[in-house]
C-alpha positions as CSV (number, residue, x, y, z in Angstrom):
1,M,-202.2,74.7,-61.0
2,V,-205.1,74.9,-58.6
3,H,-207.0,77.2,-60.9
4,M,-207.3,74.2,-63.3
5,A,-209.0,72.2,-60.5
6,R,-211.3,75.1,-59.7
7,N,-212.5,75.4,-63.3
8,M,-212.8,71.7,-64.1
9,R,-215.8,70.4,-65.9
10,V,-217.3,67.0,-66.0
11,P,-215.9,65.3,-69.1
12,P,-218.2,63.4,-71.5
13,N,-218.3,59.7,-71.2
14,S,-215.3,57.8,-72.3
15,A,-215.6,56.0,-75.6
16,S,-213.2,53.2,-74.7
17,L,-211.2,51.7,-71.8
18,A,-208.0,53.3,-73.1
19,E,-209.6,56.7,-73.0
20,A,-210.9,56.1,-69.5
21,K,-207.4,55.1,-68.3
22,K,-205.9,58.2,-70.0
23,R,-208.4,60.4,-68.1
24,T,-207.6,58.6,-64.9
25,L,-203.9,59.3,-65.3
26,E,-204.7,63.0,-66.1
27,F,-206.9,63.2,-63.0
28,F,-204.1,61.7,-60.9
29,R,-201.6,64.3,-62.2
30,M,-204.1,67.1,-61.5
31,C,-204.5,65.8,-57.9
32,C,-200.7,65.7,-57.4
33,R,-200.3,69.2,-58.8
34,S,-203.0,70.4,-56.4
35,I,-201.6,68.9,-53.3
36,P,-199.1,71.8,-52.4
37,E,-201.9,74.4,-52.7
38,I,-204.3,72.2,-50.6
39,M,-201.6,71.8,-48.0
40,E,-201.2,75.6,-47.9
41,I,-204.9,76.2,-47.7
42,Y,-205.5,73.8,-44.8
43,N,-202.1,74.5,-43.1
44,L,-201.1,70.8,-43.2
45,Y,-197.4,71.3,-43.4
46,D,-197.1,70.9,-39.6
47,V,-198.9,67.6,-39.7
48,V,-197.7,65.8,-42.8
49,S,-195.3,66.1,-45.8
50,P,-196.7,66.4,-49.3
51,S,-195.7,62.8,-50.1
52,Q,-198.3,61.3,-47.7
53,P,-201.4,62.8,-49.3
54,R,-199.9,61.9,-52.7
55,S,-199.5,58.3,-51.5
56,A,-203.1,58.3,-50.2
57,V,-204.4,59.5,-53.6
58,A,-202.3,56.9,-55.4
59,A,-203.7,54.2,-53.1
60,E,-207.2,55.3,-53.9
61,V,-206.4,55.1,-57.7
62,R,-204.8,51.7,-57.2
63,K,-207.7,50.4,-55.2
64,N,-209.9,50.7,-58.2
65,S,-207.3,49.6,-60.8
66,N,-209.2,46.4,-61.5
67,V,-212.3,48.1,-62.8
68,A,-212.6,47.5,-66.6
69,D,-216.0,49.2,-67.4
70,P,-215.4,52.7,-68.8
71,K,-218.8,53.9,-67.4
72,V,-217.8,52.8,-63.9
73,I,-214.4,54.5,-64.3
74,D,-216.1,57.7,-65.5
75,M,-218.3,57.6,-62.4
76,L,-215.3,57.1,-60.1
77,L,-213.5,60.0,-61.9
78,F,-216.6,62.2,-61.3
79,K,-216.5,61.4,-57.6
80,G,-212.8,62.0,-57.4
81,M,-213.2,65.4,-59.2
82,E,-215.9,66.3,-56.9
83,E,-213.7,65.5,-53.9
84,L,-210.8,67.5,-55.3
85,K,-213.0,70.5,-56.1
86,N,-214.4,70.4,-52.5
87,C,-210.8,70.4,-51.2
88,V,-209.6,73.2,-53.4
89,D,-212.7,75.3,-52.9
90,H,-212.2,75.0,-49.1
91,S,-215.6,73.2,-48.7
92,K,-214.0,70.9,-46.2
93,Q,-212.5,71.5,-42.9
94,R,-209.0,70.6,-41.9
95,H,-210.0,67.6,-39.7
96,H,-211.8,66.1,-42.7
97,L,-208.6,66.0,-44.7
98,V,-206.5,64.8,-41.7
99,G,-208.9,62.0,-40.9
100,K,-209.2,60.8,-44.5
101,Y,-205.8,61.3,-46.0
102,V,-203.4,61.6,-43.0
103,V,-204.7,59.2,-40.5
104,G,-206.4,57.0,-43.1
105,N,-207.9,53.6,-42.4
106,Q,-205.7,52.9,-39.4
107,G,-207.7,55.3,-37.3
108,L,-206.3,56.9,-34.1
109,V,-206.1,53.6,-32.2
110,Q,-202.4,52.9,-31.4
111,D,-202.6,50.2,-28.7
112,L,-204.6,47.2,-29.5
113,G,-203.0,45.1,-26.7
114,H,-204.6,43.3,-23.8
115,K,-206.7,45.6,-21.6
116,D,-206.3,45.7,-17.8
117,Q,-208.8,43.3,-16.5
118,G,-209.4,45.2,-13.3
119,S,-210.1,43.7,-9.9
120,S,-213.8,43.4,-9.8
121,N,-216.1,40.9,-11.5
122,F,-218.0,43.7,-13.1
123,L,-214.9,45.1,-14.9
124,R,-213.8,41.6,-16.0
125,N,-217.2,40.9,-17.5
126,F,-217.3,44.3,-19.1
127,Y,-213.9,43.9,-20.7
128,S,-214.7,40.4,-22.0
129,S,-217.9,41.6,-23.6
130,N,-218.3,42.8,-27.2
131,Y,-217.7,46.5,-26.2
132,F,-213.9,46.1,-26.6
């Protein structure tokens, strides 16, 4: 399956919106088929199951689902193919994939609660500033 992603070519421009949507669906399927091999390459099985990267790819596709211009869709597909090719060809490092597809937009921050105000005026002023 991954050999398809390694030999992918940039398709010509889509003639219609229906053709662009068809290419989007084909690209999504190609991504989903490549996920097990990518997880093997980057040794991601200890961090995440295959369903989470698949959900991240689906979220990226859904994020741009309101785009109606075939040229813009082709450009987004080109960028997606480039990202997939970089992952399959091992042009990225493991922490790139973990940061983008495993951790995602939430970041590593778990506790957003109230900070300890400390006992000195300096710390109280520091905590109330824009730094936190």
